[in-house]
C-alpha positions as CSV (number, residue, x, y, z in Angstrom):
1,M,0.1,0.0,0.0
2,P,1.6,3.5,-1.0
3,I,2.5,5.3,2.2
4,S,1.8,9.0,3.2
5,A,4.7,11.6,3.1
6,N,4.1,12.1,6.8
7,R,4.7,8.5,7.6
8,Y,7.8,8.5,5.3
9,F,9.2,11.6,7.0
10,R,8.6,10.2,10.6
11,E,10.2,6.9,9.8
12,R,13.3,8.5,8.0
13,F,13.6,11.7,10.2
14,G,12.0,10.8,13.5
15,G,9.3,13.2,13.4
16,K,7.0,15.5,11.2
17,L,8.7,17.9,8.8
18,Y,7.5,21.1,7.4
19,K,8.2,22.5,3.9
20,L,9.6,26.0,3.7
21,A,8.8,27.4,0.2
22,L,11.8,29.3,-1.1
23,D,12.4,31.2,-4.3
24,G,15.8,31.0,-6.0
25,G,15.2,33.9,-8.2
26,M,15.1,31.5,-11.5
27,T,12.9,31.5,-14.4
28,C,12.0,28.8,-16.8
29,P,12.9,27.8,-20.3
30,N,9.2,28.0,-21.0
31,R,9.3,31.6,-20.3
32,D,12.5,33.2,-21.3
33,G,12.2,32.4,-24.9
34,T,14.4,29.1,-25.0
35,K,11.3,27.0,-25.6
36,G,8.5,29.6,-25.0
37,D,7.6,32.8,-23.5
38,R,4.1,32.1,-22.1
39,G,4.9,29.4,-19.7
40,C,2.7,26.4,-19.3
41,V,-1.0,27.0,-19.8
42,F,-1.9,26.5,-16.3
43,C,1.1,28.3,-14.8
44,S,0.5,31.6,-12.8
45,G,2.9,34.5,-12.9
46,A,4.6,33.1,-9.7
47,G,5.5,30.0,-11.5
48,S,4.0,27.6,-9.1
49,G,5.5,29.5,-6.2
50,D,2.4,31.5,-5.0
51,F,3.2,30.4,-1.4
52,A,7.0,31.1,-1.6
53,A,8.9,33.5,0.3
54,A,9.9,36.8,-1.1
55,R,12.3,36.5,-4.1
56,R,14.3,39.8,-3.0
57,A,15.5,38.2,0.4
58,S,18.4,35.9,0.7
59,V,18.0,32.2,1.4
60,L,18.6,32.6,5.0
61,E,16.1,35.4,5.3
62,Q,13.6,33.5,3.4
63,I,14.0,30.4,5.7
64,E,13.6,32.4,8.9
65,A,10.6,34.2,7.4
66,A,9.0,31.0,6.4
67,K,9.8,29.3,9.8
68,A,8.0,32.1,11.7
69,L,4.7,31.3,9.7
70,V,4.8,27.6,10.7
71,A,6.8,27.6,13.8
72,P,3.7,27.4,16.2
73,K,2.7,24.2,14.5
74,N,6.1,22.5,14.3
75,R,7.2,21.3,17.7
76,N,9.9,19.2,16.1
77,G,11.5,22.2,14.8
78,A,12.7,20.4,11.3
79,Y,12.1,21.7,8.1
80,I,12.5,21.0,4.4
81,A,14.1,23.8,2.3
82,Y,11.9,23.7,-0.7
83,F,13.0,25.6,-3.7
84,Q,9.6,25.8,-5.5
85,S,9.1,28.9,-7.9
86,F,9.8,28.3,-11.6
87,T,12.6,25.9,-12.6
88,N,15.2,25.5,-9.8
89,T,18.0,24.0,-11.7
90,Y,17.8,26.6,-14.3
91,A,20.9,28.7,-13.5
92,P,24.7,28.3,-13.7
93,L,26.2,25.8,-11.6
94,P,27.9,28.1,-9.2
95,V,24.7,29.8,-8.5
96,L,22.9,26.6,-7.8
97,E,25.7,25.4,-5.5
98,A,25.7,28.6,-3.6
99,L,22.0,28.6,-3.1
100,F,21.4,25.0,-2.0
101,T,24.5,24.9,0.0
102,E,23.3,27.9,2.1
103,A,20.1,26.2,2.7
104,I,21.3,22.8,3.4
105,Q,23.8,24.1,5.9
106,H,21.0,25.7,8.1
107,P,20.8,23.8,11.3
108,D,17.0,23.5,11.2
109,I,17.0,22.1,7.7
110,A,16.6,18.3,7.6
111,A,16.3,17.9,3.9
112,L,16.5,19.8,0.5
113,S,13.9,19.7,-2.0
114,V,14.3,21.1,-5.6
115,A,11.4,21.5,-8.0
116,T,12.5,21.5,-11.5
117,R,11.9,20.1,-15.1
118,P,13.4,16.9,-16.5
119,D,15.1,18.8,-19.4
120,C,16.9,21.0,-16.9
121,L,19.0,18.4,-15.2
122,P,22.6,18.4,-17.1
123,E,25.2,16.0,-15.6
124,P,27.1,18.7,-13.4
125,V,23.9,19.6,-11.8
126,L,23.0,15.9,-11.1
127,V,26.5,15.6,-9.5
128,L,25.8,18.5,-7.4
129,L,22.7,17.2,-6.1
130,A,24.2,13.8,-5.4
131,R,27.0,15.4,-3.5
132,L,24.7,17.5,-1.4
133,D,22.5,14.3,-0.7
134,R,25.6,13.0,1.2
135,I,25.4,16.0,3.5
136,K,21.6,15.9,4.0
137,P,18.8,14.1,2.1
138,V,17.9,15.8,-1.4
139,M,14.6,15.3,-3.0
140,V,14.2,16.3,-6.6
141,E,10.6,17.1,-7.9
142,L,10.0,16.6,-11.6
143,G,7.0,18.3,-13.3
144,L,5.7,15.7,-15.6
145,Q,1.9,16.3,-15.5
146,T,1.1,13.7,-18.2
147,I,2.6,11.0,-20.5
148,H,0.3,11.8,-23.2
149,P,1.8,13.6,-26.2
150,A,-1.3,15.5,-27.3
151,T,-1.8,16.7,-23.8
152,A,1.8,17.7,-23.3
153,A,1.5,19.7,-26.4
154,F,-1.8,21.5,-25.3
155,I,-0.3,22.5,-21.9
156,R,3.0,23.6,-23.7
157,R,5.1,21.4,-21.5
158,G,8.1,21.9,-24.0
159,Y,9.9,18.6,-23.7
160,P,9.2,15.0,-24.9
161,L,8.6,12.1,-22.5
162,S,12.0,10.8,-23.2
163,D,13.4,13.6,-21.3
164,Y,11.5,12.4,-18.4
165,D,12.7,8.8,-18.8
166,R,16.5,9.9,-18.9
167,A,16.1,12.1,-16.0
168,A,14.2,9.4,-13.8
169,E,16.8,6.8,-14.7
170,R,19.8,9.0,-13.8
171,L,18.2,10.1,-10.6
172,T,17.5,6.6,-9.6
173,A,20.9,5.6,-10.3
174,L,22.1,8.4,-8.0
175,G,20.0,7.2,-5.2
176,L,18.1,10.5,-5.1
177,H,14.6,10.6,-3.8
178,T,12.5,11.5,-7.0
179,V,9.1,12.9,-6.6
180,V,7.0,13.3,-9.8
181,H,4.2,15.8,-10.4
182,V,1.0,14.7,-12.1
183,I,-1.9,16.9,-12.9
184,L,-5.4,15.1,-12.9
185,G,-8.2,16.7,-14.9
186,L,-6.2,18.0,-17.9
187,P,-8.6,18.9,-20.8
188,G,-8.8,16.0,-23.2
189,E,-7.9,13.2,-20.8
190,N,-10.3,10.6,-19.5
191,E,-9.7,8.7,-16.3
192,Q,-8.1,5.8,-18.0
193,M,-5.5,8.2,-19.4
194,M,-4.7,9.8,-16.1
195,V,-4.3,6.4,-14.4
196,Q,-2.0,5.4,-17.3
197,T,0.2,8.4,-16.4
198,V,0.4,7.5,-12.8
199,R,1.1,3.9,-13.5
200,Y,4.0,5.0,-15.7
201,V,5.3,7.1,-12.9
202,G,5.1,4.0,-10.5
203,R,7.2,2.0,-13.0
204,S,9.8,4.7,-13.6
205,G,12.0,4.5,-10.7
206,A,10.4,7.4,-8.9
207,K,10.1,7.2,-5.1
208,G,7.2,9.6,-4.7
209,I,4.4,11.3,-6.4
210,K,2.2,14.4,-6.2
211,L,-1.2,14.2,-7.3
212,Q,-2.6,17.6,-8.2
213,L,-6.1,18.4,-9.4
214,L,-6.1,21.0,-12.3
215,H,-6.8,24.5,-11.0
216,V,-8.0,27.2,-13.2
217,L,-6.1,30.4,-11.9
218,E,-6.7,34.1,-12.8
219,G,-4.0,35.4,-15.1
220,T,-3.3,32.1,-16.9
221,D,-4.1,31.1,-20.4
222,L,-6.0,28.3,-19.1
223,A,-8.4,30.9,-17.6
224,T,-9.3,32.4,-20.9
225,L,-10.1,28.8,-22.3
226,W,-12.2,28.1,-19.1
227,R,-14.2,31.2,-19.7
228,A,-14.8,30.0,-23.3
229,G,-16.2,26.8,-22.0
230,Q,-13.3,24.7,-23.2
231,V,-12.1,23.4,-19.7
232,P,-14.3,21.2,-17.8
233,V,-13.6,20.7,-14.1
234,M,-14.2,17.8,-11.8
235,A,-16.6,17.5,-8.9
236,L,-15.2,16.5,-5.5
237,T,-17.0,13.0,-5.7
238,D,-15.3,12.3,-9.1
239,Y,-11.9,13.5,-7.8
240,A,-12.0,11.2,-4.8
241,R,-13.0,8.2,-6.8
242,L,-10.2,9.0,-9.4
243,L,-7.7,9.2,-6.6
244,G,-8.7,5.7,-5.5
245,R,-7.9,4.3,-9.0
246,C,-4.6,6.0,-9.0
247,L,-3.6,4.8,-5.7
248,D,-4.4,1.3,-6.8
249,A,-2.0,1.7,-9.9
250,L,0.9,2.5,-7.8
251,P,3.7,0.3,-6.1
252,E,3.4,-0.5,-2.3
253,D,6.5,1.5,-1.5
254,M,5.4,4.7,-3.3
255,V,5.4,7.8,-1.1
256,I,2.3,10.0,-1.6
257,H,3.5,13.6,-1.2
258,R,0.2,15.2,-2.3
259,L,-3.4,14.1,-2.8
260,T,-5.0,17.4,-3.7
261,G,-3.0,20.7,-3.6
262,D,-4.6,24.1,-3.7
263,G,-4.2,27.3,-5.5
264,A,-4.0,30.7,-4.1
265,K,-7.7,31.6,-3.3
266,K,-7.2,35.2,-4.6
267,N,-6.5,33.7,-7.9
268,L,-8.8,30.6,-7.9
269,L,-11.4,30.5,-10.6
270,A,-12.3,26.7,-10.6
271,P,-13.2,24.4,-9.2
272,L,-14.3,26.6,-6.3
273,W,-14.7,23.7,-4.0
274,T,-11.1,23.2,-3.7
275,G,-10.9,26.6,-1.8
276,D,-12.1,24.7,1.3
277,K,-9.0,22.6,1.9
278,K,-10.0,21.1,5.2
279,A,-13.3,19.9,3.9
280,V,-11.6,18.4,0.7
281,L,-9.0,16.5,2.7
282,N,-11.8,15.3,5.0
283,Y,-13.7,14.0,2.1
284,V,-10.9,12.4,0.4
285,N,-9.5,10.8,3.3
286,N,-12.8,9.3,4.3
287,Y,-13.3,7.9,0.8
288,L,-9.9,6.4,0.7
289,R,-10.3,5.0,4.2
290,G,-13.2,3.1,2.8
291,K,-10.9,1.7,0.3
292,G,-8.2,0.7,2.9
293,Y,-5.9,3.7,2.4
294,V,-4.9,5.7,5.4
295,F,-3.3,9.1,4.9
């Protein structure tokens, strides 16, 4: 049975860990003109970093500011430094080494998590991440979203599935904990296609997965399509059922790092039921408990 991230962290680190969302000041090849200049169709202006600390601050300043927000809930006092915004290996190697080293050397940081794209992992960066992993555990989060070429083209992902395959294989060989992002509910995909993506991830060597419902956020190209009636959104009941099918398709040792996700409420257009995170998690957990899954 797949296990929750909380259980995984408690077993590996001896207690609950909280992620501190950081901004390394990077952009993305889908935005700087290398592969595109509009980003993925669903991506906000913050590059998935709506909850990250201020980009203008240093890494240490961001860590302390983010700690202050969650410190009352974190009795253990241990955190994950999560470089979240945009593509966090898309910078010269010395810049990456300085940023990641500064974060990983903080005494309250138990692990480093780096969100990136499979096509932005050249060998020197992989070697750097493997070296840092010998200091403290490193997790690499890959934005895959789907294995289906037509959907990948629609969302303007900007790289072929073969790039993911190579990155997953190399990360596995280096022993790094790889977490793959999958979006459920992308236009044009039925449940069978979504489950196929999840099953593919489970067989690719990845150790963890983030399952994210498609959100329509203001300021994205997806919002324009949604207003034109071209983007259907899921009901909570359908999403819970789909999650059950996805979990059934995963190996027993897969770590579930996310079951829902949530967009910034100020920008959320649809589905509006996702704005009540507590109610969503309660419903999803109750449904999955009935199938034998406990998160």
